[in-house]
Each structure stands twice: as structure tokens, then as C-alpha cells.
C-alpha positions as CSV (number, residue, x, y, z in Angstrom):
1,M,-15.4,11.3,8.2
2,A,-12.0,10.0,9.3
3,E,-11.7,7.9,12.5
4,K,-8.4,7.3,14.2
5,R,-6.8,4.0,13.1
6,A,-6.3,1.6,16.1
7,S,-4.6,-1.7,16.8
8,S,-3.3,-3.3,20.0
9,S,0.3,-3.3,21.0
10,R,0.3,-7.1,20.1
11,G,-0.2,-6.2,16.5
12,R,-3.7,-7.6,16.3
13,A,-7.1,-6.0,17.0
14,M,-8.8,-6.7,20.3
15,V,-12.5,-6.4,21.2
16,G,-11.6,-3.2,23.1
17,D,-10.1,-1.6,20.0
18,V,-13.3,-2.2,18.0
19,C,-15.4,-0.8,20.9
20,D,-13.2,2.3,21.0
21,A,-13.6,2.8,17.2
22,L,-17.3,2.3,17.4
23,D,-17.6,4.7,20.4
24,A,-15.8,7.3,18.2
25,I,-18.2,6.7,15.3
26,A,-21.4,6.7,17.4
27,P,-20.6,8.3,20.8
28,P,-22.7,6.6,23.5
29,H,-23.6,9.9,25.1
30,L,-25.7,10.6,22.0
31,A,-28.0,7.7,22.7
32,A,-31.5,8.1,24.0
33,E,-31.8,7.8,27.8
34,W,-33.9,4.7,27.5
35,D,-31.5,2.9,25.2
36,N,-28.8,0.3,26.0
37,V,-25.8,0.8,23.8
38,G,-22.1,-0.3,23.8
39,L,-20.5,-3.6,24.5
40,L,-23.4,-5.8,25.8
41,I,-21.7,-9.2,25.7
42,G,-18.0,-10.2,25.7
43,D,-14.5,-9.3,27.0
44,R,-12.6,-6.2,25.8
45,A,-9.3,-8.1,26.2
46,R,-10.2,-10.9,23.7
47,P,-8.9,-10.9,20.1
48,A,-11.2,-9.6,17.4
49,R,-10.2,-11.0,14.0
50,R,-13.6,-10.8,12.3
51,L,-16.6,-8.6,12.8
52,L,-20.1,-9.3,11.4
53,L,-22.5,-6.4,11.0
54,T,-26.3,-6.9,11.3
55,I,-29.4,-5.0,12.2
56,D,-30.9,-7.8,14.3
57,L,-29.1,-10.6,16.1
58,T,-31.2,-13.6,15.2
59,G,-30.7,-17.4,15.1
60,P,-29.8,-17.3,11.4
61,V,-27.3,-14.5,11.9
62,L,-25.7,-16.4,14.8
63,R,-25.3,-19.5,12.6
64,E,-23.8,-17.3,9.9
65,A,-21.4,-15.8,12.4
66,A,-20.3,-19.3,13.5
67,R,-19.7,-20.3,9.8
68,A,-17.7,-17.2,9.1
69,G,-15.6,-17.6,12.2
70,A,-16.6,-14.2,13.6
71,D,-15.3,-13.2,17.0
72,M,-17.6,-10.2,17.3
73,V,-21.0,-9.0,16.1
74,L,-22.3,-5.5,15.7
75,A,-26.0,-5.8,16.3
76,Y,-27.6,-2.4,15.6
77,H,-30.6,-3.3,17.8
78,P,-29.6,-4.3,21.3
79,P,-30.2,-8.0,22.0
80,I,-30.3,-7.2,25.7
81,F,-32.6,-4.2,26.1
82,K,-34.1,-4.3,29.5
83,P,-32.2,-5.3,32.7
84,L,-32.1,-9.1,33.0
85,S,-32.8,-10.9,36.3
86,R,-31.7,-14.2,34.9
87,L,-29.8,-15.4,31.8
88,T,-31.8,-18.4,30.6
89,A,-32.9,-19.8,27.3
90,D,-36.4,-18.4,28.0
91,A,-35.4,-15.0,29.2
92,A,-32.7,-14.1,26.6
93,P,-32.3,-16.9,24.1
94,V,-30.2,-15.0,21.6
95,A,-27.9,-13.3,24.2
96,L,-27.4,-16.7,25.9
97,A,-26.5,-18.3,22.6
98,A,-24.0,-15.6,21.7
99,A,-22.4,-15.8,25.1
100,R,-22.1,-19.6,24.8
101,A,-20.5,-19.2,21.4
102,G,-17.9,-16.7,22.8
103,L,-19.2,-13.9,20.6
104,A,-18.7,-10.3,21.7
105,V,-21.8,-8.2,20.9
106,Y,-21.8,-4.4,20.5
107,S,-24.9,-2.3,19.8
108,P,-24.9,1.3,18.7
109,H,-28.6,1.8,18.1
110,T,-29.8,5.4,18.8
111,A,-26.2,6.6,19.2
112,L,-25.6,5.8,15.6
113,D,-29.0,7.3,14.6
114,A,-28.1,10.6,16.2
115,A,-24.4,10.7,15.2
116,A,-23.1,12.7,12.2
117,G,-22.7,10.3,9.3
118,G,-24.9,7.8,11.0
119,T,-28.2,6.1,10.2
120,N,-30.3,9.2,9.7
121,D,-27.7,11.0,7.6
122,V,-27.5,7.9,5.3
123,L,-31.3,7.8,5.1
124,A,-31.5,11.5,4.3
125,E,-29.0,11.0,1.5
126,A,-31.3,8.2,0.1
127,V,-34.3,10.5,0.2
128,G,-32.3,13.2,-1.6
129,I,-32.2,15.7,1.3
130,R,-29.4,18.3,0.8
131,R,-27.6,19.8,3.8
132,P,-29.7,17.8,6.3
133,R,-30.1,19.1,9.9
134,P,-31.5,17.2,12.9
135,L,-35.3,17.2,13.5
136,E,-34.7,16.9,17.2
137,P,-31.1,18.0,18.2
138,V,-29.4,16.2,20.9
139,I,-28.9,18.2,24.1
140,R,-25.7,17.1,25.7
141,R,-25.8,17.0,29.5
142,D,-22.8,14.8,30.3
143,R,-20.4,17.5,31.4
144,C,-19.9,20.0,34.2
145,K,-17.9,23.1,34.7
146,V,-15.7,23.1,37.9
147,A,-14.6,26.5,39.2
148,V,-12.0,26.5,42.0
149,F,-10.5,29.5,43.8
150,A,-6.8,29.2,44.6
151,S,-3.8,31.3,45.4
152,P,-1.5,32.1,42.5
153,A,1.1,29.7,43.8
154,D,-1.5,26.8,44.0
155,V,-2.9,27.3,40.5
156,P,-0.3,25.2,38.5
157,A,-0.6,22.2,40.8
158,V,-4.4,22.3,41.1
159,A,-4.8,22.6,37.3
160,A,-2.3,19.7,36.7
161,A,-4.3,17.6,39.2
162,A,-7.6,18.4,37.5
163,F,-6.2,17.6,34.1
164,A,-4.7,14.3,35.3
165,A,-8.1,13.3,36.7
166,G,-9.8,13.8,33.3
167,A,-10.9,17.4,33.3
168,G,-10.0,20.1,30.8
169,R,-10.9,18.3,27.5
170,I,-13.0,20.2,24.9
171,G,-13.3,18.4,21.6
172,N,-9.9,17.6,20.2
173,Y,-8.1,19.8,22.8
174,G,-6.8,18.8,26.3
175,E,-5.7,20.8,29.3
176,C,-8.2,23.6,28.6
177,S,-8.8,26.0,31.4
178,F,-9.7,29.7,32.1
179,R,-8.0,31.7,34.8
180,A,-9.1,35.1,36.2
181,A,-7.5,37.1,39.0
182,G,-9.5,38.6,41.8
183,V,-9.6,39.1,45.6
184,G,-11.1,36.7,48.1
185,T,-12.0,37.2,51.7
186,F,-12.6,34.8,54.6
187,R,-12.7,34.6,58.4
188,G,-11.6,31.3,60.0
189,D,-13.7,30.0,62.9
190,E,-12.3,28.8,66.1
191,G,-10.4,25.6,65.4
192,S,-9.8,26.4,61.8
193,S,-6.3,26.3,60.3
194,P,-6.1,28.8,57.4
195,A,-3.2,28.5,55.0
196,V,-3.0,32.3,54.9
197,G,-3.5,34.6,57.9
198,R,-5.0,33.8,61.3
199,A,-8.2,32.3,62.6
200,G,-10.8,34.7,63.9
201,R,-9.7,37.6,61.7
202,R,-11.1,38.6,58.3
203,E,-8.4,38.1,55.7
204,Q,-8.1,39.4,52.2
205,V,-6.0,37.6,49.6
206,E,-5.2,37.6,45.9
207,E,-6.7,34.5,44.2
208,F,-7.3,33.1,40.8
209,R,-10.6,31.6,39.6
210,L,-9.6,28.4,37.7
211,E,-12.3,26.9,35.5
212,V,-12.2,23.5,33.8
213,V,-14.8,21.3,32.1
214,A,-15.2,17.8,33.6
215,P,-17.1,14.7,32.5
216,R,-20.1,14.3,34.8
217,D,-19.4,10.6,35.5
218,N,-15.8,11.5,36.5
219,L,-16.7,14.5,38.6
220,A,-16.0,12.9,42.0
221,A,-12.4,12.0,40.9
222,V,-11.8,15.5,39.6
223,L,-13.0,17.1,42.8
224,A,-10.9,14.8,45.0
225,A,-7.8,15.5,42.9
226,V,-8.4,19.3,43.2
227,R,-8.8,19.1,46.9
228,A,-5.7,17.0,47.3
229,A,-3.6,19.4,45.4
230,H,-5.0,22.6,47.1
231,S,-3.2,24.1,50.1
232,Y,-6.4,25.5,51.6
233,E,-8.0,23.6,54.4
234,T,-11.5,24.1,52.8
235,P,-11.1,25.1,49.1
236,A,-14.1,27.0,47.6
237,I,-15.3,25.0,44.6
238,D,-18.3,25.6,42.4
239,V,-19.9,23.0,40.1
240,Y,-22.2,24.0,37.3
241,P,-24.1,21.4,35.1
242,L,-23.6,22.2,31.4
243,E,-26.0,21.8,28.5
244,D,-24.8,21.9,24.9
245,V,-26.3,21.3,21.4
246,P,-23.5,19.8,19.3
247,P,-24.0,20.8,15.6
248,G,-25.3,18.1,13.2
249,V,-26.3,15.5,15.7
250,G,-29.8,14.4,16.9
251,M,-32.8,12.4,15.9
252,G,-34.2,12.6,12.4
253,R,-33.1,14.9,9.6
254,I,-34.8,17.6,7.6
255,G,-33.8,19.7,4.6
256,E,-34.6,20.7,1.0
257,L,-34.4,18.5,-2.0
258,A,-32.3,19.6,-4.9
259,R,-35.5,20.5,-6.7
260,A,-39.2,20.1,-6.0
261,V,-40.4,16.6,-7.1
262,T,-43.8,14.9,-7.3
263,V,-44.9,12.5,-4.6
264,G,-44.7,9.7,-7.1
265,S,-41.1,10.6,-8.0
266,L,-40.1,10.8,-4.3
267,V,-41.6,7.4,-3.7
268,A,-39.8,5.9,-6.7
269,R,-36.5,7.4,-5.4
270,V,-36.9,5.9,-2.0
271,K,-37.8,2.5,-3.3
272,R,-34.8,2.5,-5.6
273,A,-32.3,3.7,-2.9
274,L,-33.6,1.0,-0.4
275,G,-34.1,-1.8,-2.9
276,L,-37.8,-2.1,-2.2
277,E,-40.7,-3.1,-4.4
278,R,-43.4,-1.9,-2.0
279,V,-43.8,0.8,0.6
280,L,-46.7,2.1,2.7
281,L,-48.0,5.5,1.8
282,A,-50.2,7.8,3.9
283,G,-51.4,11.3,3.2
284,P,-51.5,13.2,-0.1
285,T,-50.4,11.3,-3.2
286,R,-50.4,14.3,-5.5
287,G,-48.5,17.6,-5.5
288,K,-44.8,18.4,-5.2
289,V,-42.4,18.2,-2.4
290,K,-39.4,20.5,-1.8
291,L,-38.8,20.3,1.9
292,A,-38.6,16.7,3.2
293,A,-37.8,14.9,6.5
294,C,-36.9,11.4,7.6
295,C,-36.1,9.3,10.7
296,A,-35.0,5.7,10.7
297,G,-36.8,3.0,12.7
298,S,-40.1,3.5,14.6
299,C,-40.2,7.3,14.6
300,G,-43.8,8.0,13.5
301,E,-44.4,10.5,16.3
302,L,-41.6,12.7,14.9
303,F,-43.8,13.7,12.0
304,R,-45.1,16.5,14.2
305,S,-41.7,18.1,14.3
306,A,-41.4,17.6,10.5
307,A,-44.8,19.1,9.9
308,G,-44.1,22.0,12.3
309,A,-41.0,22.8,10.3
310,G,-43.0,22.8,7.0
311,A,-41.9,19.5,5.5
312,G,-44.2,18.1,2.8
313,A,-43.1,14.5,3.1
314,Y,-41.7,12.3,5.9
315,V,-39.9,9.0,5.4
316,T,-39.6,6.6,8.3
317,G,-39.6,2.9,9.1
318,E,-43.1,2.5,10.6
319,M,-45.9,4.6,12.0
320,R,-48.8,3.9,14.4
321,H,-52.3,4.0,12.9
322,H,-53.3,7.2,14.6
323,D,-50.1,9.0,13.7
324,S,-50.7,8.1,10.1
325,L,-54.2,9.6,10.4
326,A,-52.9,12.8,12.0
327,A,-50.2,13.2,9.4
328,A,-52.6,12.8,6.5
329,A,-55.0,15.3,8.2
330,A,-52.1,17.7,8.4
331,G,-51.5,17.4,4.7
332,M,-48.2,15.5,5.0
333,T,-47.2,12.6,2.8
334,C,-45.7,9.8,4.9
335,I,-43.6,7.0,3.3
336,C,-43.1,3.9,5.6
337,V,-40.4,1.5,4.3
338,G,-40.3,-1.1,7.1
339,H,-38.5,-0.7,10.4
340,S,-35.1,-2.3,9.7
341,N,-35.3,-1.5,6.0
342,S,-34.9,2.2,7.0
343,E,-31.8,1.3,9.0
344,R,-29.9,-1.3,7.0
345,L,-28.7,1.2,4.5
346,V,-26.1,2.4,7.1
347,L,-24.2,-0.9,7.2
348,P,-22.0,-0.6,4.1
349,G,-20.6,2.8,5.0
350,L,-20.2,1.7,8.6
351,R,-18.2,-1.3,7.5
352,D,-15.9,0.9,5.6
353,R,-15.4,3.3,8.5
354,I,-14.6,0.4,10.9
355,R,-12.1,-1.1,8.4
356,H,-10.4,2.3,8.2
357,A,-10.4,2.7,12.0
358,V,-9.2,-0.7,13.1
359,A,-6.2,-2.3,11.4
360,G,-6.3,-6.0,10.7
361,L,-10.0,-6.4,11.3
362,D,-12.1,-8.4,8.7
363,V,-15.5,-6.6,8.7
364,R,-18.4,-8.3,6.9
365,I,-22.1,-7.5,6.5
366,S,-24.6,-10.3,7.3
367,R,-26.4,-12.0,4.5
368,A,-28.9,-13.6,6.8
369,D,-30.2,-10.3,8.3
370,R,-33.5,-9.1,6.9
371,D,-36.6,-7.3,8.0
372,P,-39.0,-9.8,9.7
373,Q,-42.0,-8.3,7.9
374,Q,-42.5,-8.5,4.2
375,V,-45.2,-6.8,2.0
376,V,-46.5,-9.5,-0.4
């Protein structure tokens, strides 16, 4: 996937440039509602010469960032997760240390998991899944449709105002709208000042229905701009919440392997791809698998979606005891590779995408980052 190459007008990358590139790779609206993604520490206007990628922001990673002269860290897991009432060494030691060091910290977490080409697509490739599709597609609810009724003479100005306020963008296209002609009626009450006709009399006028899509978080600005550009005293405006299921994005992945393989062969493939000597195995150890599923991190509960779709094996980071029992009882083989081991595989490809997107940025992968739990 190609991301737009960015650099500041000063000829050097800024923290804001890196954030914009990361937002394009892992759009924040794809993140789970409970998550905390985006720029968590730092100033978008500060220079970003070197970026360090890590799964977890730990003391050793912070020291590595200082030695490397990094200005910014991408920490896949948010070091600030719940709202903080105080920033002390006890409440948020890593976040405080990063802030003291002047490090900007960005976390993509579940936005990167759900995104096309993100964590789960990389894990699916390691498992050998072909043409993966999401186990739980993302339902997008961050947009509205605004319909406004206006005279033919008003439509160009009203549309221009809506576009200027941020409406009318669909994918890679801007200034998108739909216009349909019709007839509107109204009767102005006493004290009204209609733009057409007279108060107290039912009027009938030719109108257009103008429809535009608007970001939900920018809806107030769009409505204000539409009203300001409209000649009617009280414009008729409808707002409809939109839901969409973008293709290829969501939590987990499922799909067929190139050919049916034994459980032992699948385990060996996963170990080899992730560079592991040991994994945890639950459920059947014999038989063959053709349809497989995966989800990075702590996604044990998603085995139900995988089992319901007919998958014979499920690869994830970790599972709760009772989920493992339920999966085994359902006849599904579950391979647990360790929480961050299931996620770390995304970093090399992410490094390359960021390098391509942000000119002049030195992007490195942390050597100090590792899963805190080891099977010995």
C-alpha cells in the first residue's frame, strides 16, 4: 500500500507530519471505542528526525531511544491508557519519563490491528492465510448525511459553504453532493420573514434537495456554514447518522490456507514465522486444517467467531483458561504465541511504510523491546 509522502515546508519532518502519516496507515476511527490511540505525548510542531518503533514503551526502550537520539517513539501499546488525574512517577512512570525527555509518543494499537495491511494482516500472512477477511468487521459510525432544502439560486453558495466547512468528502474524492429537484410548501406564522412570498399564506416553491456527507465531529460547523449561506429565515435541514462496513478492515482475520496441513505443520509454520521455540497449544493436536483464523494480542474470545465460521485452527497472542477449554470442547485447535509476539511482526513493514511516507525521517525498530513473558 502506498502512503502519500510528506515533509514540512521547512524541508524537515515534524512530529505532525509523522502523525499524519500514521493516521493514514492506521486511521484512528478504526480503533476500538475503549482504546486510546494517536499522539499521546508531545508537540506536533516539534522536529522529528528519528523515530523508534516498539511494542511496549519500557525503561530499557526509553534508554535506547535516548542513546539513539530519537525525537519520537511509536509505542504500539498506549503508555497512557486510562484518563490520568495526576502525572507523577507513581501514576504514570513511563509517560512522565518520556515527557521529561522531550519524546513525542504515538500509539496506533487497535487502529493498526483493524487497518488493511496492519497487525492482523501481517499475522494472517505468517499463518499462511490466503485472501484474509476480517473476523469482526469494523462498523464505521463517524459520519452523517446532511440534507438541506434550498432554492435553485441558493444551492451553489450553500454547497460551497458546506464543502469549505469539511463536508462532501468520500474516500479520495472531495466536493461530493447529490441534488434533486422538487416542490416545497410552507406557511409563515405571524412575525415570520419568508424569503419568498408572504407570511400567513401557504406558498409553493421550486427547491433542490442538496445532500452531502459530513464528519460527525465536524457536524456543528457544517450546519452553521449551511445556515449562514442560506437565504431562508429557517432552512429545512435533515441529519442522518450513517453506518458503513469498509472492506478489508476489522478485528482478526480468517481465510483458507493454500492447502490443508496437519496441526503439527501449522504449528511449525507459526513458530518459524514468529521466531519462536515454544507456543501454547489447546484443542486437537491431530487432523488437518484448511480454514484458519487469527487475531493479534489478547483476543481469545474471538475464537467463537472463528469457530462459528468453520475455522479449524485459531492463532492468537493469549487466551483465558475457560476460553481455551471452550475452544478445545468445540474441536478447535488454538495456538497461543505470547501477547506481544503476535504483534511484533508488524514492525518491519510499518517501518518501511513510514519511511516511504515521511521524507527525511530515520525510522528504527527497538532492539530492547521484547515480550515480558518467556516460556522456559
